[in-house]
Structures are given as structure tokens and as C-alpha cells.
NUFITOR-671755 format. One record per residue: residue in one letter; x, y, z of N, C-alpha, C in turn. Coordinates in steps of 0.05 Angstrom, whole numbers, plus 5000, padded with zeros to 4 digits. Example, Ala and Ser with C-alpha at 12.3 -4.5 7.8 and 13.67 -1.06 7.14 Angstrom:
BEGIN
A526448865156524649105156526449345156;S525749555142527349795143525850015157;
% end
This chain:
BEGIN
M230381565172228881415193227881155180;K228580935193227780675181225080585193;K223080745187220380685196218380735174;V216180575174213880635158211480635177;C209380785169207180815187204580775172;F202680645185199980605174197980715194;F196080875184194181015201191280965192;D189480965211186580965207185581215221;L184981425205184481685217181981825204;P180782015218178782185206180082415190;F179282455166180382665149179382935161;V181283125162180683395173180583605151;R182783635136182783835115185183785097;Q185083915074187283915054187884205046;D190384265044191184535035193184515012;H193084714994194984744973197184934981;N199584884970201685084974200885344958;A202385554962201685814949201485774919;K199585914907199285914877201886004865;P202885884843201685664828202885394836;E203985374860205285124868203284924880;H201084874865198884724876199384414876;N201484334863202184044863202883954892;Y203984134908204884074935202484114954;R201883894969199483894986200183835015;R198483945033198683875061195983755070;I195983525082193583385091193683355121;L191483445134191183415163189183195167;A189882985183188082765189188582685218;G186382685234186782635263188482865274;D190482785289192382985301194982985285;Y194982875261197482845246197583035222;V199983095213200483265190201983105169;F200883115145202082965122202683165100;Y204883115085205483275061205683075038;T205183175014205383004991205283164965;F206083044943205783164916203483024902;A201583174892199383054878200282894854;S202482974842203482834818204582554824;Q204782484850205682214857203581994850;F201082084847198881894847197681864819;S196681614814195481564788192681684785;D191281724807188581854806188382064828;K189482304822189482514843186782644846;A184782574830182082684833180882604860;V181882384872180782304898181182524918;L183282674916183882894935181583094936;K180383144913178283344912175683254925;K175382984928172882874938172782844968;L175182854981175282805010173883035025;Q172282945045170783135062171583095091;E171283305107171883295135170283075148;G171682905164170482685178170582425163;D171382425137171582175122173781995135;R173181735135175181545145177281495124;V179781525130181981475111184081295123;F185181125106187480965114189881075099;I192081115114194381245102196881085107;G198581075086201280955088203281185085;A204981215105206781455105209481385117;R211281575114213981545126214481795143;P215581755167215981985185218282165176;L217982425180220082615174221282725199;A223482875197224982945220223483115240;D221583285230220283475249217683355261;G217183095257214882965269212482955250;S212683075227210583055207211082805190;Y209482755169209782515153209582575124;W210882405108210582425079208582205070;L206382285058204282105050204981965024;H204981695024205581545000203081414987;W201081365003198481274992196281335012;L193781345002191481385018189181225007;V187681095024185280945017182881055030;S180881135014178381235025176181045017;P174780915036172680725029170480865013;E169981125017167881265003168681374976;H171181454973171881614949174081484931;G175281264940177281134923180081144935;N182081084918184781044928186681244915;L188481344931190781494921193181304920;E193781194897195880994894198181114879;P200681024886203081134872202981054843;V204081234826204381184798206380954794;T205580754779207380514775208580504747;E207580674729208680674701211580754701;G213180584688216080644685217780574709;T216580414728218080344752219180064752;G218779914730219679634729222679614728;N223679394740226579354741227779314713;L226479164696227579104670227879364653;R225879524653225979774638228279954648;N228479974674230580154686233380034683;L233579764683236179644678237079704649;K235179694630235879764602236780054600;K235280224614235980504615238680554627;L239280404648241880424661244180344642;A243780114628245780024609246280224587;L244080334577244280534555245780784565;S245080874589246381114600249381074604;L250180834615252980774619254480774592;A253180654572254380644545254780924534;M252781104538253081384529255281524543;V255481494569257581634584260381534576;I260681264576263381154570264181214542;L262381174523262981224495263681514489;S262081704501262581984497265282064508;V265981964532268582024544270881914527;W270581664518272681534502273081684476;L270881754462271181894437272282174441;F271582304463272582574469275582584471;F276782374484279582374489281282224467;T279882084449281381924430280781994401;Q278282074395277482114367276382404362;L276982594379275882864376276882994350;S274983094333275883204307275183494304;G273783624322273083904319271284004342;V270784264341269084384362266284284362;I265084244338262384144337262183864348;A264083704341264083424352264383434383;A265983614393266383634422263783714435;L262283904423259783994435257683764435;I257683614413255783394411256383184432;L258983124436259782924456259183014484;M259483274489258783384515255783364521;L254183414500251283374503250483084508;V251782904494251282614498252082544526;F254382644535255382584562253382684583;G252382934580250483044599247882884599;A246882814575244382654574244782384587;G247182264583247782014595247882024625;L249082234636249082274665246282304676;W244582454662241882494672240382224672;M240582074650239281814648240381624670;L242981644675244281474695243081534723;A242881784730241781864756238881774758;S237281814736234481754736234081454739;S235581294725235280994726236180884753;V238380994764239280904790237280964812;Q236081214811234081284830231681104828;A230781054804228380874800228880594811;L231280494806231980224816232080224846;L233180434858233380444887230580464900;V228780614887226080644898224580384895;T224680264872223180014867224079784885;N226679774891227679554907228179624937;S227279864944227579954972225779794991;R226979715014225379575034222979755043;T223580015046221480195054219080195035;M219680225009217580234990216079964988;K217579744990216279484989214379445013;H215279545036213579525060211079695058;L211479935047209180115043207179995023;L208079885001206279774981204979514992;N206379365008205179135021202879215039;G203279445053201179545070198779635054;L199179755031197079835013195479595004;T196879384996195579134987193779025009;Q194779025034193278915056190779075062;I191079345061188679515066186579475045;K187379455020185479414998184179145000;A185578955013184378685017182578675042;G182478895056180678905079182078865106;N184678825106186178785131186979055143;T185179175157185779435169187179415196;A187679165205188879125231191679235232;I192979265209195779365209195879645219;C193679785219193580065229193480085259;S193079855273192879855302195579925315;Q197779855300200479935308201380135288;A201580395296202080605276204780575263;E206880525279209580525268210780245266;Y212080195244213479935240216379995234;L218179875250221079905245221879705224;L223379785205224279605184226379415195;P226579175184228678985194231479105190;G233179055210235979155209236379415222;T234179535233234479795247235979755273;T238079915277239779885301238379995326;K239379915349238280005374238480305377;N240780415368241180705370239080855354;A238480755330236480885313233780865325;R233180645340230580615352230080815374;S232180885390231881055413232481345407;R233781415384234581685379232181855372;K232082095384229882285378230882495359;P229282545337230082745318230483015331;G232683145324233183415335234983415359;D235283185373236883185397239883245391;E240883145368243683175362244383465355;E242383615345242883895337242284095359;R240884005380239784205399241984345415;F244084215422246084335440248784365427;N248984365400251584405388252384695390;E254984755388255985025394255185225373;L254785145349253985335328251185435331;D249385265340246485325340245385395367;S246885375388245885435415246685715424;V244985835441245586095452247886065473;R249886225471252186225489252186485505;P253486475529253486715546254486975532;E256486945514257487185501255587305480;D253487145473251487245454249787475466;Y249587485492247787685505248987965503;R251487985496252588255492251488395467;Y250288235449249088345425245988375428;A244988305452242088295455240588545447;E241888775454240589035448240689105419;N242388975404242689035375241388835357;L239888655367238688445350236388545333;T234988745343232788875328230788675316;L229888485333227988295325225188375335;T223188325318220488375326218688145317;G216488105331214687885324212087995312;V211087845292208487915279206787665279;Q204387685291202487465291200087535274;G199087335260196687385244196187155225;T194187205208193387005187194487085160;V195386885145196486935118194186995099;T194287225085192387295065193787385040;D192287405018193387494992195987354985;L195987094988198386934984198786854954;R201186884945201886794918204886754917;S205786614896208686564894209586594865;V212086654861213186694834215886544833;R216286394812218886274807220686454790;D223186484798224986654783227786564789;F229786714779232586644784234286894784;T236586874797238587084796241086984782;G242587174771245087094757244486934732;S246686834721246486674696248786474695;G248486274678250586074675251085934701;K253685904709254385764733253485904759;S253086164757252386324781249286344783;R247786214766244886224767243786084793;R241886214806240586104829237586134826;D236185904826233285904824231985944851;Y229686074851228286114876225286134872;I223786094894220886154894220486384914;E219286594904218786834921215886824929;Y215486824956212786814967211987104975;Y209587184967208487444974205887404990;F205687545013203187515029202887745048;L200487765060199987955081199687805107;C200687925128200287815155199588055174;S197188045185196188275201196188525184;G195588505158195488735141198088835131;V200388715140202988815133204088635110;P205088745088206188585066208888475073;F209288215066211888085070212587925045;T215187875042216187695021218087505034;L218187265024220087065034221186915010;R223786925006225086794983226286524992;N225686314977226586044983228185944958;Y230785934961232385834939232285524937;Y232385424913232385134909234185064886;S234784804884236484714862234684564842;S234684664817233184534796234184254790;M236784204798237983934794236783724812;T235683814835234683614854231583614856;E230183754838227283764839225983504833;D227383324818226283074810226982844830;I228182914853228782704872226182584883;N226082324884223782184895223282254924;P220882304932220382374961221182154980;L221581914970222481694988225081765002;F226681944990229282025001229082275019;F226682385021226382625037226682565067;R228282725081228282715111226782945123;S226183145106224583375115222883465091;H220783605097218983695075219883965065;P219284035040219884305030218184515045;F218984765042217484985054214584975045;F212685015064209885005057208485235071;I206785385056205085585068202585605052;A200285615065197685625052196085865060;A194185945044192486165051190986105077;D190686305093189186295119190686135141;D193286075136194885955157195386165179;P194986095205195886275226198886235231;V200386455230203286435232204386635253;N206686565263208386755279210786815263;L211287065257213687145242215587285261;I218187225257220287365271221787525249;V221787785252222687965231225188125241;N227188135223229488305228228688595220;Q228388765240227389035234229389205218;Q231989155221233989305206233589275176;K232989025167232788975139229888935130;G228088905149225288855142224788585130;V226388385137226188125125225387915147;I224087705138223287485156225687315161;T226387265187228487085194227486825206;G224986825215223786585226220786585221;L219686345216216786315212215786065226;Y213786105243212585875256209685855248;N208885625236206185585227204485455248;E202485595259200885485281199085255272;R198585235246196685025237198084755236;D200584745225201884485224204384465242;H204984685256207184695276209984665263;S210184735237212784735224214184995231;A216784975235218485205241220585235220;Y220885475209222785525187224685745195;L227185705191229285905197230685995172;K230786255168231986365144234686485152;P236986355145239586455152239986735141;D241286905157241587185150244487275154;G245587415134248287515136250387295135;M252387315153254587125152254186895171;A251886875184251386655203251486385189;I252886195201253085925190252185725211;S250385545203249285355221250785085218;S250384915238251584645236250484495212;Q247984545205246884405182248384485156;Q249084745154250484835130253384725130;V254584695153257284585155257184285146;K255184145155254883865147254483845117;L252884025106252484025077255084075062;M256784255072259384305060261084055059;Y261083905081262583655082261583455061;K258983445058257783265038258483345010;V258383615005259083714978261983654971;F263783704990266583664984267183364982;T265783194996266082904992265182824964;G262982944955262082894927264082984907;I265283224911267383324893269683134892;F270583044915272882854917272282604901;L269882494904269182244889269082294859;V267982524851267882584822270682614811;M272482754825275182794816276682524814;M276182344833277482084832276381924808;L273781944803272681804780273981904754;L274282174751275582284728278482184725;M279882174748282682084747282781794738;M280881624748280881344739280381324709;I278581494699278081494670280581564655;F282081774663284581854650286581624651;I286881494675288881284678288281044661;F285680964661284880734644285180794614;N284781054607285181124579288181094572;D289981174590292781134585293480844583;L292380674600292880384599291880274573;W289480364564288280264540289980334515;S291380564516292980654493295580514491;I296380354512298880204510298579974490;K300679954473300579734454301079474468;G299379284463299679024477298179034504;T298878834520297578814547299278954568;P298079134584299679274605300979064624;D303579114630304878924648304679024677;K306178884695305978944724306879224730;W308979324716309979594721307979804712;D306479754691304479944682302279964703;W301379734714299279744735300279874760;L302879824768303979954792304180254788;H304980334764305080624758302280754760;A300280614749297580714750296580734779;A297180524795296280534823297680754838;K300280794832301781014846300681284838;S300081324812298981574803296281634817;L294581424817291881454829292081514859;G293881374873294281414902295381694907;G297281784891298382044895296382274890;M294682244870292682444864290482444887;A289882194896287882174918288882324943;L291482284949292682414973292682714969;M293382804945293483094940290683214943;F288683084931285883194933284983204962;M285682994977284882985005286183205021;M288683265016290083475030288883755023;V288283794997287184054989284384085001;I282683884999279983905010280083935041;S281783785054282083805083282884085091;G284784205076285684475081283384675078;I281784645057279484825052277484805075;L276884555083274884505104275984615131;L278584585136279684695161279385005161;L279885125138279585415136276685495141;V274785345129271985395133271185375163;E272285165176271685135205272685365221;V275085465215276285685230274585945226;V273985995200272386235194269686225207;T268385985206265785945219265886005249;L267985905262268285945291268686245297;L270286385281270786665286268186835282;V266786765260264186905255262286855278;R262186605287260286525308260886685334;K263386735340264086865365263987165364;N264187275339264587575338262487705320;S260287585314258387695295255587725309;A254487965307251788015317249787855301;G250387825275248587675257248387385266;A250687265274250686995284249086965310;A249387165327247787165352244787185346;R244087355327241287385320240187115309;F241886985294241086725282240386525303;V242086495324241586295344239286375363;F238986635367236686725383234086655369;V233986695343231486635328230986335329;R233186175326232885885327231685795354;Q232785905375231785835402228885925406;M228086145395225286235397223486035382;L224285945359222685755344222485485358;I224785405370224785155385222785165409;Q222785395422220985425445218085415436;L217485525413214685515402213985225396;R215785065386215184785380214884625406;I216684675425216484525451213784595465;R212984845464210484935476208084775465;N208284695440206084545427206584245427;G208584155443208983865446210583745423;K211983895407213483795385216483765392;N217983635374220883605379222283875372;T224883865373226484115371227484165342;V226484025323227484055295226384315283;V228184485274227584725259228784705231;Q227084735211228084705184229284975173;E231584955161232785185149232085205120;I231385445111230785495083232885685072;N233785645048235985805036234986075028;
% end
């Protein structure tokens, strides 16, 4: 969403995520809900000083479900929550980018041309991995520093600190270049009526077998534990939430990728799963397995859907397309490295025929990769359609989604339901 928002609101309350995930916070101010990481700010002690009724000025970015990600907060009584600026300069990150590119290119070149043993190979692989990490880190930092969104947010912070609170009279500001379609599009509309996520007439044949029950109550005895399953390439990290609701014990497992934990919140379109002690919640439970399949938080009106069994949502299909696109790009990059290595090894200057052969090889490999990936995606689409039409689990999945959507609509919210892994 190409919007930034500035608010002048009365502070209501602040909540921590389940222990020990206290870095993740939820702030209620006025009628709005904000999420943030305390580690984003240079002086997070300000958060402890805020009291109900305090006047606060907030710079934030809207998320898909109608909540906001808080990027700064100014309290006339208690001080400012300002973004950490250390290490965000362009010059420093350009140097880091140059070093990372040198590490990646040099390690690849040495691996294919000067490899002398297993130990050398391991060292070069470590250098290559470190170079990739530095490359991703520096590119992200440069994107954030030079982002129109971040510049607009920081400009708003400067104006508020200078006493110009008039910018809060208009809550939302569209960034330059926003298209007309983006201006009028409502989050959730494109997902609401797609075939994978909507209830269809044939789903009612499974109605008696859905075994869904609802539990309402307040969250107590809340805690969380980080752990993982599997090892090596099959390792999956997760946060396990333990709590009581109406005196009944529940657990909810939320898988996450440790590779994406350092992504800057500027790139978030939705907030991570959040639950705090004393939150009033509606749980939708699969009685057959005794697991939570849907959770609606009455305090912040967030709705979370936990996929169960073989059910596949449109969001998961979109993610598969993005993953395979990334795989294709990585494979093409590797092919280019191999081809340029062959050209480099030619004695003298490569002639026209060498370049034509290289282009033909690259084009042929690109076509082959596209055909393989297209075939896999076609198979995924067919399997997804068959599961959707013939699975009670898929019917349960869409019924739970529609129940959560109705809860959000009842409270005046949009139709966005967040899926947790």
C-alpha cells in the first residue's frame, strides 16, 4: 500500500506479545491498532512511560487488515520513539554492498578455477554464504534508506518535532505515483470471492462432518516457546503458544523462517501473529484433532486462520508461484556464472560465435527451466483443484475462513484474514 499516515490520538494501552517475545508490541490509540518492534527505536524506554489518555503523535503505515505498523511516536510529556539511525547511511551500505559482491564473485571464481581440496571448498562456501548475507543486508538497508515511504515518514517526524501538528489533520497521505486502481482498491476484496477460499454449494455435503466448535473467553496463563522440528534442510522453526481460554488449555504453533526474521518492517503487508495476556478471543476448534483452526481477537479484531490437513488456500498458491519464480531467477544466475566462466577461460577475446553459442545455451536452459517449472505448477494447480472439490478438510478450511470474515464484518472491519503456518 503506497500510503503513510500521521495521527494525533489519545493513548489507550500497550500490550506485549506472549513471554518471552516481548520485543513485539501492540499499541492501541484512539480507535486504531498499531504494531511495532521495540528494537526499532533508539529510546524504547518511552514506551514504559506512556499512560492512558496521553496525547501522542504517530507516524505509521497501513497494513492489509486495517491495522498499522508504527514507525515513530512523539509524546509531548514523555519523549520520542525515533527509528534507530545507526548503520543506515548510504555510504556505509554501499561499501558493504561492494565488499559482499567481491566476496561472492571471488569465492565463485576460485571455487570453479582454483579449487585445491575439501578444506578450501568449505572455506569458499562459507565466504560465499557470508557474502550473500551481507549482500541481502546491504541491499535491504539501501532500499529502506532511499524509500519514498521512509523519507515521507521521517519528514513527518521532523515536522511534528518542529511543532507542525497540522499534518495530522489529514490522516492518510498517498505517495506520488500511486495509480488510480491502487487508490480505490480495498484490501481483501480480491481474495473474498476466489474459488479456493469461498464456500461452494458442494461444500455443504460435508457440513455434518466438520466437527467445529467455538470457545469464547479471556486468554490466561500465556507463554511461548521457540523450538524446531527436523534437522538440516528439513528443519522448521516455530513458536509454540500455550494458554488457557475459559479454563481449557490450548496450544497454537506458528512456523516461521529464521531467514526472514531480519526483514525490515517497512516491507510488511501484514503483521506477525500477536496474542497478549487477558485478550478476549473467539476460538474455532477442530474437535477431531483438538486443534485451533481459527482465532479472532476481540481486542484488536485480528483474525488468524490455521491451515489444516491438505487444504490449500489462494494465498499459499500465490506463495508457490513466488517461490518458483525465485528458483528460476537463481538458476538463471548460476547459469550465467557458468557461461561467463567458460567465456573467461577462452584464450584471447571471445569472438561473435562464442557469444552466439553462449546466448543459445542461456536461452535453451531458460526455456527448459520454464517448461519444468510450468509443468510442476500445472500439476500443483490440478492437485489443488481436486483436493478443493473432494476433501472435507478443504471444506472445513473455507467454512472457518467465512466464520472469521463474518466476525470481522460484524465489527466494521474488512475481509482480510491472516493465515499462520
